[in-house]
MOPAC internal coordinates of N, CA, C and O (Angstrom, degrees):
PM7 1SCF
backbone

  N    0.0000 0     0.00 0     0.00 0    0    0    0
  C    1.4600 1     0.00 0     0.00 0    1    0    0
  C    1.5246 1   110.31 1     0.00 0    2    1    0
  O    1.2310 1   121.34 1   -34.66 1    3    2    1
  N    1.2975 1   115.04 1   145.34 1    3    2    1
  C    1.4599 1   120.93 1  -178.02 1    5    3    2
  C    1.5202 1   112.69 1   -90.79 1    6    5    3
  O    1.2310 1   120.04 1  -172.99 1    7    6    5
  N    1.2873 1   117.53 1     7.01 1    7    6    5
  C    1.4528 1   120.33 1   175.53 1    9    7    6
  C    1.5088 1   115.06 1   108.76 1   10    9    7
  O    1.2310 1   119.68 1  -172.76 1   11   10    9
  N    1.3252 1   118.22 1     7.24 1   11   10    9
  C    1.4597 1   118.92 1  -177.94 1   13   11   10
  C    1.5250 1   112.20 1  -107.79 1   14   13   11
  O    1.2310 1   120.00 1   176.87 1   15   14   13
  N    1.3213 1   117.61 1    -3.13 1   15   14   13
  C    1.4554 1   120.36 1   176.43 1   17   15   14
  C    1.5105 1   115.88 1    87.91 1   18   17   15
  O    1.2310 1   119.57 1  -177.50 1   19   18   17
  N    1.3110 1   118.42 1     2.50 1   19   18   17
  C    1.4649 1   122.19 1   178.75 1   21   19   18
  C    1.5234 1   109.83 1  -107.51 1   22   21   19
  O    1.2310 1   120.96 1   -21.27 1   23   22   21
  N    1.3289 1   115.77 1   158.73 1   23   22   21
  C    1.4599 1   120.33 1   175.19 1   25   23   22
  C    1.5236 1   109.00 1   -60.14 1   26   25   23
  O    1.2310 1   121.22 1   -41.22 1   27   26   25
  N    1.3106 1   115.27 1   138.78 1   27   26   25
  C    1.4483 1   119.39 1  -176.05 1   29   27   26
  C    1.5248 1   111.56 1   -84.88 1   30   29   27
  O    1.2310 1   121.40 1   -57.98 1   31   30   29
  N    1.3022 1   114.93 1   122.02 1   31   30   29
  C    1.4582 1   123.03 1   167.78 1   33   31   30
  C    1.5199 1   105.76 1  -132.10 1   34   33   31
  O    1.2310 1   120.14 1   -23.65 1   35   34   33
  N    1.3135 1   117.34 1   156.35 1   35   34   33
  C    1.4625 1   120.08 1   178.90 1   37   35   34
  C    1.5240 1   109.96 1   -57.66 1   38   37   35
  O    1.2310 1   120.82 1   138.63 1   39   38   37
  N    1.3213 1   116.04 1   -41.37 1   39   38   37
  C    1.4670 1   121.10 1   179.91 1   41   39   38
  C    1.5263 1   110.69 1   -60.69 1   42   41   39
  O    1.2310 1   120.56 1   130.37 1   43   42   41
  N    1.3309 1   116.54 1   -49.63 1   43   42   41
  C    1.4673 1   119.64 1  -175.62 1   45   43   42
  C    1.5223 1   111.77 1   -65.53 1   46   45   43
  O    1.2310 1   119.83 1   125.64 1   47   46   45
  N    1.3291 1   117.93 1   -54.36 1   47   46   45
  C    1.4622 1   117.02 1  -173.44 1   49   47   46
  C    1.5232 1   112.71 1   -73.15 1   50   49   47
  O    1.2310 1   119.27 1   158.91 1   51   50   49
  N    1.3268 1   119.00 1   -21.09 1   51   50   49
  C    1.4638 1   120.90 1   178.19 1   53   51   50
  C    1.5285 1   113.45 1   -80.67 1   54   53   51
  O    1.2310 1   120.43 1   149.77 1   55   54   53
  N    1.3268 1   116.78 1   -30.23 1   55   54   53
  C    1.4616 1   119.24 1  -173.06 1   57   55   54
  C    1.5222 1   115.01 1  -120.41 1   58   57   55
  O    1.2310 1   120.03 1   139.96 1   59   58   57
  N    1.3214 1   117.55 1   -40.04 1   59   58   57
  C    1.4573 1   119.22 1  -167.02 1   61   59   58
  C    1.5216 1   115.19 1  -117.61 1   62   61   59
  O    1.2310 1   120.01 1   175.42 1   63   62   61
  N    1.3068 1   117.58 1    -4.58 1   63   62   61
  C    1.4536 1   121.36 1   179.61 1   65   63   62
  C    1.5308 1   109.47 1   -64.86 1   66   65   63
  O    1.2310 1   120.58 1   -43.34 1   67   66   65
  N    1.3168 1   116.50 1   136.66 1   67   66   65
  C    1.4620 1   119.78 1   177.62 1   69   67   66
  C    1.5288 1   111.46 1   -57.41 1   70   69   67
  O    1.2310 1   121.11 1   149.53 1   71   70   69
  N    1.3327 1   115.48 1   -30.47 1   71   70   69
  C    1.4597 1   119.84 1  -177.88 1   73   71   70
  C    1.5254 1   112.85 1   -72.71 1   74   73   71
  O    1.2310 1   119.22 1   149.22 1   75   74   73
  N    1.3341 1   119.09 1   -30.78 1   75   74   73
  C    1.4659 1   121.14 1  -172.45 1   77   75   74
  C    1.5296 1   115.23 1  -127.06 1   78   77   75
  O    1.2310 1   119.48 1   163.12 1   79   78   77
  N    1.3034 1   118.60 1   -16.88 1   79   78   77
  C    1.4584 1   121.74 1  -173.01 1   81   79   78
  C    1.5164 1   114.94 1   -56.47 1   82   81   79
  O    1.2310 1   120.41 1   147.39 1   83   82   81
  N    1.3374 1   116.83 1   -32.61 1   83   82   81
  C    1.4623 1   119.01 1  -176.32 1   85   83   82
  C    1.5282 1   113.13 1   -75.93 1   86   85   83
  O    1.2310 1   120.15 1   168.56 1   87   86   85
  N    1.3228 1   117.32 1   -11.44 1   87   86   85
  C    1.4660 1   119.29 1   179.54 1   89   87   86
  C    1.5282 1   110.49 1   -58.63 1   90   89   87
  O    1.2310 1   120.52 1   136.01 1   91   90   89
  N    1.3345 1   116.62 1   -43.99 1   91   90   89
  C    1.4718 1   119.82 1  -178.47 1   93   91   90
  C    1.5215 1   111.42 1   -62.71 1   94   93   91
  O    1.2310 1   119.98 1   138.40 1   95   94   93
  N    1.3421 1   117.64 1   -41.60 1   95   94   93
  C    1.4615 1   119.71 1   178.96 1   97   95   94
  C    1.5297 1   110.69 1   -63.87 1   98   97   95
  O    1.2310 1   120.37 1   139.20 1   99   98   97
  N    1.3264 1   116.90 1   -40.80 1   99   98   97
  C    1.4596 1   119.61 1  -178.97 1  101   99   98
  C    1.5246 1   111.93 1   -69.24 1  102  101   99
  O    1.2310 1   120.10 1   145.13 1  103  102  101
  N    1.3157 1   117.41 1   -34.87 1  103  102  101
  C    1.4691 1   120.20 1   176.30 1  105  103  102
  C    1.5242 1   109.95 1   -68.19 1  106  105  103
  O    1.2310 1   120.22 1   139.26 1  107  106  105
  N    1.3381 1   117.18 1   -40.74 1  107  106  105
  C    1.4773 1   119.16 1   176.15 1  109  107  106
  C    1.5259 1   110.49 1   -61.83 1  110  109  107
  O    1.2310 1   120.03 1   139.58 1  111  110  109
  N    1.3244 1   117.54 1   -40.42 1  111  110  109
  C    1.4718 1   120.36 1   178.71 1  113  111  110
  C    1.5308 1   110.14 1   -62.95 1  114  113  111
  O    1.2310 1   120.24 1   139.12 1  115  114  113
  N    1.3299 1   117.14 1   -40.88 1  115  114  113
  C    1.4692 1   121.11 1   177.94 1  117  115  114
  C    1.5249 1   110.45 1   -60.92 1  118  117  115
  O    1.2310 1   120.68 1   141.68 1  119  118  117
  N    1.3322 1   116.31 1   -38.32 1  119  118  117
  C    1.4607 1   121.05 1  -179.40 1  121  119  118
  C    1.5229 1   112.54 1   -85.35 1  122  121  119
  O    1.2310 1   120.74 1  -177.65 1  123  122  121
  N    1.3202 1   116.20 1     2.35 1  123  122  121
  C    1.4648 1   123.65 1   174.59 1  125  123  122
  C    1.5270 1   113.28 1    63.80 1  126  125  123
  O    1.2310 1   120.78 1  -134.27 1  127  126  125
  N    1.3155 1   116.12 1    45.73 1  127  126  125
  C    1.4598 1   119.80 1   170.18 1  129  127  126
  C    1.5171 1   108.57 1  -146.26 1  130  129  127
  O    1.2310 1   121.28 1   -20.94 1  131  130  129
  N    1.3104 1   115.17 1   159.06 1  131  130  129
  C    1.4563 1   119.57 1  -178.47 1  133  131  130
  C    1.5187 1   109.33 1  -115.90 1  134  133  131
  O    1.2310 1   121.19 1   -18.65 1  135  134  133
  N    1.2937 1   115.33 1   161.35 1  135  134  133
  C    1.4504 1   121.29 1   179.60 1  137  135  134
  C    1.5141 1   109.59 1   176.46 1  138  137  135
  O    1.2310 1   121.41 1    -0.74 1  139  138  137
  N    1.2911 1   114.92 1   179.26 1  139  138  137
  C    1.4638 1   120.67 1   178.21 1  141  139  138
  C    1.5218 1   108.23 1  -124.87 1  142  141  139
  O    1.2310 1   121.45 1   -23.25 1  143  142  141
  N    1.3213 1   114.82 1   156.75 1  143  142  141
  C    1.4523 1   119.67 1   177.56 1  145  143  142
  C    1.5145 1   109.34 1   -80.83 1  146  145  143
  O    1.2310 1   121.07 1   -44.05 1  147  146  145
  N    1.2962 1   115.55 1   135.95 1  147  146  145
  C    1.4580 1   122.31 1   178.63 1  149  147  146
  C    1.5264 1   108.92 1   -73.33 1  150  149  147
  O    1.2310 1   120.08 1   -19.96 1  151  150  149
  N    1.3093 1   117.45 1   160.04 1  151  150  149
  C    1.4636 1   121.21 1   179.97 1  153  151  150
  C    1.5212 1   113.01 1   -79.93 1  154  153  151
  O    1.2310 1   119.75 1   161.39 1  155  154  153
  N    1.3117 1   118.09 1   -18.61 1  155  154  153
  C    1.4587 1   122.92 1   179.01 1  157  155  154
  C    1.5225 1   108.45 1  -106.58 1  158  157  155
  O    1.2310 1   120.13 1   -44.85 1  159  158  157
  N    1.3113 1   117.36 1   135.15 1  159  158  157
  C    1.4611 1   121.34 1  -177.73 1  161  159  158
  C    1.5266 1   111.62 1   -61.36 1  162  161  159
  O    1.2310 1   120.00 1   132.90 1  163  162  161
  N    1.3312 1   117.60 1   -47.10 1  163  162  161
  C    1.4553 1   120.58 1   178.64 1  165  163  162
  C    1.5158 1   112.20 1   -61.27 1  166  165  163
  O    1.2310 1   120.52 1   136.56 1  167  166  165
  N    1.3197 1   116.61 1   -43.44 1  167  166  165
  C    1.4621 1   120.85 1   179.08 1  169  167  166
  C    1.5290 1   110.88 1   -66.68 1  170  169  167
  O    1.2310 1   120.70 1   146.10 1  171  170  169
  N    1.3254 1   116.26 1   -33.90 1  171  170  169
  C    1.4697 1   120.09 1   177.87 1  173  171  170
  C    1.5273 1   110.05 1   -59.37 1  174  173  171
  O    1.2310 1   120.15 1   131.24 1  175  174  173
  N    1.3333 1   117.32 1   -48.76 1  175  174  173
  C    1.4521 1   120.12 1  -177.88 1  177  175  174
  C    1.5228 1   111.58 1   -65.87 1  178  177  175
  O    1.2310 1   120.18 1   140.45 1  179  178  177
  N    1.3104 1   117.27 1   -39.55 1  179  178  177
  C    1.4640 1   120.68 1   176.55 1  181  179  178
  C    1.5259 1   110.15 1   -63.08 1  182  181  179
  O    1.2310 1   120.60 1   133.77 1  183  182  181
  N    1.3222 1   116.46 1   -46.23 1  183  182  181
  C    1.4596 1   121.07 1   179.82 1  185  183  182
  C    1.5294 1   110.62 1   -64.97 1  186  185  183
  O    1.2310 1   120.05 1   134.56 1  187  186  185
  N    1.3292 1   117.51 1   -45.44 1  187  186  185
  C    1.4669 1   121.25 1  -178.17 1  189  187  186
  C    1.5210 1   110.98 1   -59.13 1  190  189  187
  O    1.2310 1   120.11 1   136.62 1  191  190  189
  N    1.3165 1   117.39 1   -43.38 1  191  190  189
  C    1.4610 1   119.96 1  -175.98 1  193  191  190
  C    1.5302 1   112.87 1   -76.97 1  194  193  191
  O    1.2310 1   119.66 1   175.30 1  195  194  193
  N    1.3309 1   118.25 1    -4.70 1  195  194  193
  C    1.4603 1   121.30 1   178.40 1  197  195  194
  C    1.5235 1   113.36 1  -118.22 1  198  197  195
  O    1.2310 1   119.60 1  -169.73 1  199  198  197
  N    1.3379 1   118.38 1    10.27 1  199  198  197
  C    1.4593 1   121.44 1  -177.93 1  201  199  198
  C    1.5175 1   113.55 1   -56.57 1  202  201  199
  O    1.2310 1   119.64 1   140.38 1  203  202  201
  N    1.3055 1   118.30 1   -39.62 1  203  202  201
  C    1.4551 1   121.31 1  -172.39 1  205  203  202
  C    1.5188 1   113.75 1   -92.03 1  206  205  203
  O    1.2310 1   120.63 1  -165.51 1  207  206  205
  N    1.3209 1   116.40 1    14.49 1  207  206  205
  C    1.4510 1   119.56 1   178.57 1  209  207  206
  C    1.5090 1   112.48 1    99.63 1  210  209  207
  O    1.2310 1   121.21 1     5.88 1  211  210  209
  N    1.3192 1   115.30 1  -174.12 1  211  210  209
  C    1.4483 1   121.09 1  -170.00 1  213  211  210
  C    1.5140 1   116.98 1   -88.09 1  214  213  211
  O    1.2310 1   119.60 1   176.77 1  215  214  213
  N    1.3420 1   118.36 1    -3.23 1  215  214  213
  C    1.4614 1   118.67 1  -178.85 1  217  215  214
  C    1.5215 1   110.71 1   -61.10 1  218  217  215
  O    1.2310 1   120.81 1   -43.55 1  219  218  217
  N    1.3141 1   116.06 1   136.45 1  219  218  217
  C    1.4626 1   121.27 1  -178.13 1  221  219  218
  C    1.5314 1   111.30 1   -58.25 1  222  221  219
  O    1.2310 1   119.66 1   138.71 1  223  222  221
  N    1.3268 1   118.25 1   -41.29 1  223  222  221
  C    1.4656 1   121.50 1  -179.60 1  225  223  222
  C    1.5185 1   110.70 1   -62.26 1  226  225  223
  O    1.2310 1   120.15 1   139.14 1  227  226  225
  N    1.2992 1   117.32 1   -40.86 1  227  226  225
  C    1.4699 1   121.05 1   179.96 1  229  227  226
  C    1.5245 1   110.95 1   -68.11 1  230  229  227
  O    1.2310 1   120.15 1   136.18 1  231  230  229
  N    1.3177 1   117.31 1   -43.82 1  231  230  229
  C    1.4759 1   119.95 1   176.97 1  233  231  230
  C    1.5156 1   110.69 1   -61.93 1  234  233  231
  O    1.2310 1   120.48 1   139.70 1  235  234  233
  N    1.3271 1   116.70 1   -40.30 1  235  234  233
  C    1.4622 1   120.55 1   179.39 1  237  235  234
  C    1.5251 1   111.16 1   -63.45 1  238  237  235
  O    1.2310 1   120.31 1   138.92 1  239  238  237
  N    1.3345 1   117.00 1   -41.08 1  239  238  237
  C    1.4642 1   120.87 1   177.31 1  241  239  238
  C    1.5239 1   110.39 1   -59.58 1  242  241  239
  O    1.2310 1   120.32 1   134.50 1  243  242  241
  N    1.3115 1   117.00 1   -45.50 1  243  242  241
  C    1.4604 1   120.21 1  -177.65 1  245  243  242
  C    1.5180 1   111.62 1   -70.26 1  246  245  243
  O    1.2310 1   120.17 1   144.69 1  247  246  245
  N    1.3107 1   117.27 1   -35.31 1  247  246  245
  C    1.4665 1   119.38 1   174.36 1  249  247  246
  C    1.5235 1   109.69 1   -66.45 1  250  249  247
  O    1.2310 1   120.54 1   140.77 1  251  250  249
  N    1.3269 1   116.57 1   -39.23 1  251  250  249
  C    1.4580 1   122.30 1   179.35 1  253  251  250
  C    1.5286 1   111.66 1   -62.04 1  254  253  251
  O    1.2310 1   119.88 1   147.00 1  255  254  253
  N    1.3162 1   117.84 1   -33.00 1  255  254  253
  C    1.4643 1   120.37 1   179.04 1  257  255  254
  C    1.5252 1   111.80 1   -90.42 1  258  257  255
  O    1.2310 1   120.07 1   152.22 1  259  258  257
  N    1.3072 1   117.48 1   -27.78 1  259  258  257
  C    1.4651 1   121.53 1  -179.64 1  261  259  258
  C    1.5261 1   111.34 1   -65.91 1  262  261  259
  O    1.2310 1   120.28 1   135.45 1  263  262  261
  N    1.3092 1   117.07 1   -44.55 1  263  262  261
  C    1.4614 1   120.63 1  -177.32 1  265  263  262
  C    1.5291 1   112.81 1   -62.53 1  266  265  263
  O    1.2310 1   119.15 1   132.37 1  267  266  265
  N    1.3424 1   119.23 1   -47.63 1  267  266  265
  C    1.4745 1   117.33 1   175.70 1  269  267  266
  C    1.5322 1   112.88 1   -62.88 1  270  269  267
  O    1.2310 1   119.81 1   147.36 1  271  270  269
  N    1.3287 1   117.96 1   -32.64 1  271  270  269
  C    1.4716 1   119.96 1   176.55 1  273  271  270
  C    1.5236 1   110.40 1   -58.32 1  274  273  271
  O    1.2310 1   120.84 1   128.89 1  275  274  273
  N    1.3089 1   116.00 1   -51.11 1  275  274  273
  C    1.4628 1   120.96 1  -178.28 1  277  275  274
  C    1.5215 1   109.96 1   -62.02 1  278  277  275
  O    1.2310 1   120.49 1   133.12 1  279  278  277
  N    1.3135 1   116.66 1   -46.88 1  279  278  277
  C    1.4604 1   121.45 1  -177.83 1  281  279  278
  C    1.5246 1   111.35 1   -62.23 1  282  281  279
  O    1.2310 1   120.48 1   135.46 1  283  282  281
  N    1.3375 1   116.69 1   -44.54 1  283  282  281
  C    1.4661 1   120.13 1  -177.42 1  285  283  282
  C    1.5277 1   112.04 1   -73.48 1  286  285  283
  O    1.2310 1   119.77 1   147.05 1  287  286  285
  N    1.3181 1   118.04 1   -32.95 1  287  286  285
  C    1.4693 1   120.11 1   173.66 1  289  287  286
  C    1.5240 1   109.11 1   -62.57 1  290  289  287
  O    1.2310 1   120.33 1   136.06 1  291  290  289
  N    1.3218 1   116.97 1   -43.94 1  291  290  289
  C    1.4675 1   120.79 1   179.29 1  293  291  290
  C    1.5340 1   110.84 1   -63.12 1  294  293  291
  O    1.2310 1   120.31 1   135.53 1  295  294  293
  N    1.3369 1   117.01 1   -44.47 1  295  294  293
  C    1.4663 1   120.09 1   178.78 1  297  295  294
  C    1.5267 1   111.12 1   -62.63 1  298  297  295
  O    1.2310 1   120.49 1   137.63 1  299  298  297
  N    1.3238 1   116.66 1   -42.37 1  299  298  297
  C    1.4625 1   119.88 1   179.59 1  301  299  298
  C    1.5163 1   111.01 1   -65.68 1  302  301  299
  O    1.2310 1   120.18 1   139.20 1  303  302  301
  N    1.3071 1   117.25 1   -40.80 1  303  302  301
  C    1.4635 1   121.53 1   176.61 1  305  303  302
  C    1.5224 1   109.98 1   -57.24 1  306  305  303
  O    1.2310 1   120.59 1   133.94 1  307  306  305
  N    1.3303 1   116.48 1   -46.06 1  307  306  305
  C    1.4579 1   120.11 1   179.87 1  309  307  306
  C    1.5289 1   112.01 1   -66.17 1  310  309  307
  O    1.2310 1   120.26 1   139.81 1  311  310  309
  N    1.3293 1   117.10 1   -40.19 1  311  310  309
  C    1.4643 1   119.75 1   177.09 1  313  311  310
  C    1.5234 1   111.84 1   -61.88 1  314  313  311
  O    1.2310 1   120.77 1   140.60 1  315  314  313
  N    1.3169 1   116.13 1   -39.40 1  315  314  313
  C    1.4677 1   119.67 1   179.75 1  317  315  314
  C    1.5229 1   111.60 1   -68.00 1  318  317  315
  O    1.2310 1   120.81 1   137.50 1  319  318  317
  N    1.3112 1   116.07 1   -42.50 1  319  318  317
  C    1.4644 1   120.01 1  -176.04 1  321  319  318
  C    1.5246 1   111.83 1   -76.52 1  322  321  319
  O    1.2310 1   120.20 1   132.17 1  323  322  321
  N    1.3189 1   117.22 1   -47.83 1  323  322  321
  C    1.4597 1   120.28 1  -170.71 1  325  323  322
  C    1.5220 1   114.55 1   -94.41 1  326  325  323
  O    1.2310 1   119.93 1   154.66 1  327  326  325
  N    1.3337 1   117.75 1   -25.34 1  327  326  325
  C    1.4638 1   119.99 1  -175.96 1  329  327  326
  C    1.5274 1   113.33 1  -117.78 1  330  329  327
  O    1.2310 1   120.50 1   175.68 1  331  330  329
  N    1.3330 1   116.66 1    -4.32 1  331  330  329
  C    1.4671 1   122.35 1  -178.32 1  333  331  330
  C    1.5377 1   111.26 1    55.98 1  334  333  331
  O    1.2310 1   121.16 1  -141.18 1  335  334  333
  N    1.3417 1   115.38 1    38.82 1  335  334  333
  C    1.4640 1   122.53 1   178.01 1  337  335  334
  C    1.5185 1   108.04 1  -113.29 1  338  337  335
  O    1.2310 1   120.45 1   -54.85 1  339  338  337
  N    1.3140 1   116.75 1   125.15 1  339  338  337
  C    1.4585 1   122.87 1  -176.82 1  341  339  338
  C    1.5238 1   109.72 1  -117.75 1  342  341  339
  O    1.2310 1   120.25 1   -63.74 1  343  342  341
  N    1.3231 1   117.12 1   116.26 1  343  342  341
  C    1.4621 1   121.66 1   175.08 1  345  343  342
  C    1.5215 1   109.09 1   -92.66 1  346  345  343
  O    1.2310 1   119.67 1   -39.44 1  347  346  345
  N    1.3310 1   118.24 1   140.56 1  347  346  345
  C    1.4685 1   120.26 1   175.04 1  349  347  346
  C    1.5324 1   110.48 1   -64.84 1  350  349  347
  O    1.2310 1   120.83 1   -32.84 1  351  350  349
  N    1.3155 1   116.02 1   147.16 1  351  350  349
  C    1.4645 1   121.39 1  -179.22 1  353  351  350
  C    1.5334 1   111.99 1   -55.18 1  354  353  351
  O    1.2310 1   118.62 1   135.86 1  355  354  353
  N    1.3508 1   120.24 1   -44.14 1  355  354  353
  C    1.4760 1   118.08 1   178.28 1  357  355  354
  C    1.5289 1   113.06 1   -58.26 1  358  357  355
  O    1.2310 1   120.07 1   147.61 1  359  358  357
  N    1.3286 1   117.47 1   -32.39 1  359  358  357
  C    1.4700 1   120.07 1   177.01 1  361  359  358
  C    1.5199 1   110.81 1   -67.45 1  362  361  359
  O    1.2310 1   120.30 1   141.72 1  363  362  361
  N    1.3250 1   117.03 1   -38.28 1  363  362  361
  C    1.4653 1   120.83 1   178.76 1  365  363  362
  C    1.5313 1   109.48 1   -66.35 1  366  365  363
  O    1.2310 1   120.32 1   137.80 1  367  366  365
  N    1.3200 1   116.99 1   -42.20 1  367  366  365
  C    1.4740 1   120.65 1   178.38 1  369  367  366
  C    1.5285 1   110.10 1   -62.98 1  370  369  367
  O    1.2310 1   119.96 1   139.87 1  371  370  369
  N    1.3305 1   117.69 1   -40.13 1  371  370  369
  C    1.4651 1   120.04 1   175.75 1  373  371  370
  C    1.5248 1   111.08 1   -61.66 1  374  373  371
  O    1.2310 1   120.46 1   142.51 1  375  374  373
  N    1.3221 1   116.73 1   -37.49 1  375  374  373
  C    1.4635 1   120.42 1   177.23 1  377  375  374
  C    1.5318 1   110.80 1   -65.98 1  378  377  375
  O    1.2310 1   120.22 1   143.39 1  379  378  377
  N    1.3381 1   117.19 1   -36.61 1  379  378  377
  C    1.4702 1   120.39 1   176.08 1  381  379  378
  C    1.5273 1   109.28 1   -59.85 1  382  381  379
  O    1.2310 1   120.27 1   134.44 1  383  382  381
  N    1.3087 1   117.10 1   -45.56 1  383  382  381
  C    1.4637 1   121.21 1   178.91 1  385  383  382
  C    1.5227 1   111.06 1   -61.66 1  386  385  383
  O    1.2310 1   120.94 1   133.62 1  387  386  385
  N    1.3225 1   115.81 1   -46.38 1  387  386  385
  C    1.4577 1   121.46 1  -178.42 1  389  387  386
  C    1.5285 1   111.57 1   -63.82 1  390  389  387
  O    1.2310 1   120.40 1   131.40 1  391  390  389
  N    1.3214 1   116.84 1   -48.60 1  391  390  389
  C    1.4627 1   120.30 1  -178.43 1  393  391  390
  C    1.5321 1   111.33 1   -67.45 1  394  393  391
  O    1.2310 1   119.67 1   141.45 1  395  394  393
  N    1.3103 1   118.23 1   -38.55 1  395  394  393
  C    1.4716 1   119.23 1   178.21 1  397  395  394
  C    1.5218 1   110.06 1   -63.73 1  398  397  395
  O    1.2310 1   120.45 1   142.94 1  399  398  397
  N    1.3319 1   116.74 1   -37.06 1  399  398  397
  C    1.4692 1   120.38 1   176.89 1  401  399  398
  C    1.5261 1   110.45 1   -61.83 1  402  401  399
  O    1.2310 1   120.29 1   131.19 1  403  402  401
  N    1.3147 1   117.04 1   -48.81 1  403  402  401
  C    1.4684 1   119.47 1  -177.14 1  405  403  402
  C    1.5184 1   111.89 1   -70.16 1  406  405  403
  O    1.2310 1   119.43 1   147.37 1  407  406  405
  N    1.3199 1   118.70 1   -32.63 1  407  406  405
  C    1.4574 1   120.37 1   175.35 1  409  407  406
  C    1.5322 1   109.59 1   -66.46 1  410  409  407
  O    1.2310 1   120.91 1   141.17 1  411  410  409
  N    1.3378 1   115.86 1   -38.83 1  411  410  409
  C    1.4671 1   119.96 1   177.30 1  413  411  410
  C    1.5259 1   110.24 1   -64.64 1  414  413  411
  O    1.2310 1   120.48 1   133.16 1  415  414  413
  N    1.3238 1   116.69 1   -46.84 1  415  414  413
  C    1.4670 1   120.37 1   179.99 1  417  415  414
  C    1.5270 1   111.94 1   -61.26 1  418  417  415
  O    1.2310 1   120.17 1   142.72 1  419  418  417
  N    1.3192 1   117.28 1   -37.28 1  419  418  417
  C    1.4640 1   121.32 1  -178.68 1  421  419  418
  C    1.5265 1   111.58 1   -66.11 1  422  421  419
  O    1.2310 1   120.41 1   153.68 1  423  422  421
  N    1.3282 1   116.82 1   -26.32 1  423  422  421
  C    1.4562 1   120.94 1  -177.19 1  425  423  422
  C    1.5204 1   113.57 1  -106.83 1  426  425  423
  O    1.2310 1   120.40 1   179.83 1  427  426  425
  N    1.3290 1   116.84 1    -0.17 1  427  426  425
  C    1.4605 1   120.06 1  -177.52 1  429  427  426
  C    1.5319 1   108.20 1  -144.75 1  430  429  427
  O    1.2310 1   120.72 1   -92.55 1  431  430  429
  N    1.3018 1   116.23 1    87.45 1  431  430  429
  C    1.4695 1   121.52 1  -175.99 1  433  431  430
  C    1.5271 1   112.55 1   -63.28 1  434  433  431
  O    1.2310 1   119.63 1   159.84 1  435  434  433
  N    1.3220 1   118.31 1   -20.16 1  435  434  433
  C    1.4664 1   120.81 1  -177.83 1  437  435  434
  C    1.5300 1   112.51 1   -92.57 1  438  437  435
  O    1.2310 1   119.74 1  -176.60 1  439  438  437
  N    1.3169 1   118.10 1     3.40 1  439  438  437
  C    1.4648 1   121.08 1   178.75 1  441  439  438
  C    1.5256 1   108.36 1   -66.70 1  442  441  439
  O    1.2310 1   119.93 1   -61.22 1  443  442  441
  N    1.3331 1   117.75 1   118.78 1  443  442  441
  C    1.4687 1   121.77 1  -169.57 1  445  443  442
  C    1.5303 1   114.00 1   -99.03 1  446  445  443
  O    1.2310 1   119.52 1   173.53 1  447  446  445
  N    1.3048 1   118.52 1    -6.47 1  447  446  445
  C    1.4575 1   120.38 1  -174.53 1  449  447  446
  C    1.5236 1   111.38 1   -87.33 1  450  449  447
  O    1.2310 1   121.14 1   -31.70 1  451  450  449
  N    1.3200 1   115.43 1   148.30 1  451  450  449
  C    1.4515 1   121.45 1   177.97 1  453  451  450
  C    1.5150 1   111.73 1   -84.03 1  454  453  451
  O    1.2310 1   121.51 1   -10.42 1  455  454  453
  N    1.3015 1   114.71 1   169.58 1  455  454  453
  C    1.4619 1   121.06 1  -176.72 1  457  455  454
  C    1.5308 1   112.12 1   -62.00 1  458  457  455
  O    1.2310 1   120.09 1   140.03 1  459  458  457
  N    1.3356 1   117.44 1   -39.97 1  459  458  457
  C    1.4654 1   119.46 1  -179.81 1  461  459  458
  C    1.5215 1   111.80 1   -65.27 1  462  461  459
  O    1.2310 1   120.36 1   139.63 1  463  462  461
  N    1.3094 1   116.93 1   -40.37 1  463  462  461
  C    1.4644 1   119.48 1   178.33 1  465  463  462
  C    1.5261 1   110.01 1   -66.91 1  466  465  463
  O    1.2310 1   120.06 1   139.71 1  467  466  465
  N    1.3327 1   117.49 1   -40.29 1  467  466  465
  C    1.4608 1   121.96 1   176.24 1  469  467  466
  C    1.5175 1   110.46 1   -58.35 1  470  469  467
  O    1.2310 1   120.56 1   134.28 1  471  470  469
  N    1.3215 1   116.54 1   -45.72 1  471  470  469
  C    1.4582 1   120.35 1  -177.74 1  473  471  470
  C    1.5207 1   112.14 1   -67.85 1  474  473  471
  O    1.2310 1   120.04 1   150.30 1  475  474  473
  N    1.3299 1   117.53 1   -29.70 1  475  474  473
  C    1.4598 1   119.11 1  -178.68 1  477  475  474
  C    1.5255 1   113.49 1   -88.59 1  478  477  475
  O    1.2310 1   119.55 1   152.78 1  479  478  477
  N    1.3386 1   118.47 1   -27.22 1  479  478  477
  C    1.4694 1   119.67 1  -177.64 1  481  479  478
  C    1.5341 1   111.76 1  -156.38 1  482  481  479
  O    1.2310 1   120.18 1  -106.21 1  483  482  481
  N    1.3346 1   117.25 1    73.79 1  483  482  481
  C    1.4667 1   119.72 1  -177.17 1  485  483  482
  C    1.5252 1   113.34 1   -63.96 1  486  485  483
  O    1.2310 1   119.68 1   147.71 1  487  486  485
  N    1.3173 1   118.22 1   -32.29 1  487  486  485
  C    1.4660 1   120.16 1  -179.51 1  489  487  486
  C    1.5269 1   110.50 1   -65.12 1  490  489  487
  O    1.2310 1   120.66 1   137.83 1  491  490  489
  N    1.3220 1   116.35 1   -42.17 1  491  490  489
  C    1.4726 1   120.20 1   177.25 1  493  491  490
  C    1.5224 1   110.31 1   -61.65 1  494  493  491
  O    1.2310 1   120.59 1   135.26 1  495  494  493
  N    1.3253 1   116.49 1   -44.74 1  495  494  493
  C    1.4647 1   121.17 1  -178.26 1  497  495  494
  C    1.5245 1   111.98 1   -58.63 1  498  497  495
  O    1.2310 1   120.55 1   149.48 1  499  498  497
  N    1.3151 1   116.55 1   -30.52 1  499  498  497
  C    1.4553 1   120.38 1  -179.86 1  501  499  498
  C    1.5255 1   112.72 1   -96.86 1  502  501  499
  O    1.2310 1   120.67 1  -177.63 1  503  502  501
  N    1.3378 1   116.32 1     2.37 1  503  502  501
  C    1.4554 1   120.13 1   177.62 1  505  503  502
  C    1.5203 1   114.15 1    73.85 1  506  505  503
  O    1.2310 1   120.14 1  -155.15 1  507  506  505
  N    1.3295 1   117.34 1    24.85 1  507  506  505
  C    1.4706 1   119.96 1  -179.46 1  509  507  506
  C    1.5295 1   111.63 1  -123.07 1  510  509  507
  O    1.2310 1   120.43 1  -169.23 1  511  510  509
  N    1.3165 1   116.79 1    10.77 1  511  510  509
  C    1.4712 1   120.31 1  -177.54 1  513  511  510
  C    1.4811 1   113.54 1  -100.65 1  514  513  511
  O    1.2310 1   120.10 1   180.00 1  515  514  513

């Protein structure tokens, strides 16, 4: 269990667990769009990566933020279960921002914006805001 008292399934702890469910809402707020989590994990990821419409840049941005979300939720789950270490949700969301920035920089050498600007306005940094 990831700390919420329910049986652990990938679907539950990734989307609906009290411990992690709000991460997706906070990431959507950071990206300045609203939405709801789908009931199916696969459908959630498809829906999340298409929230901002069909433009390739927008889908890429959402994929870029979706992957660190999943990875950091998994790492936090493991830290809670195996190391009894609990990070606050806002810290995890900050890590999503930080990791998405560095993943973007690693794949785009011409990206000129700094981490603080990325964290405050990612849509502007990608020219879609």
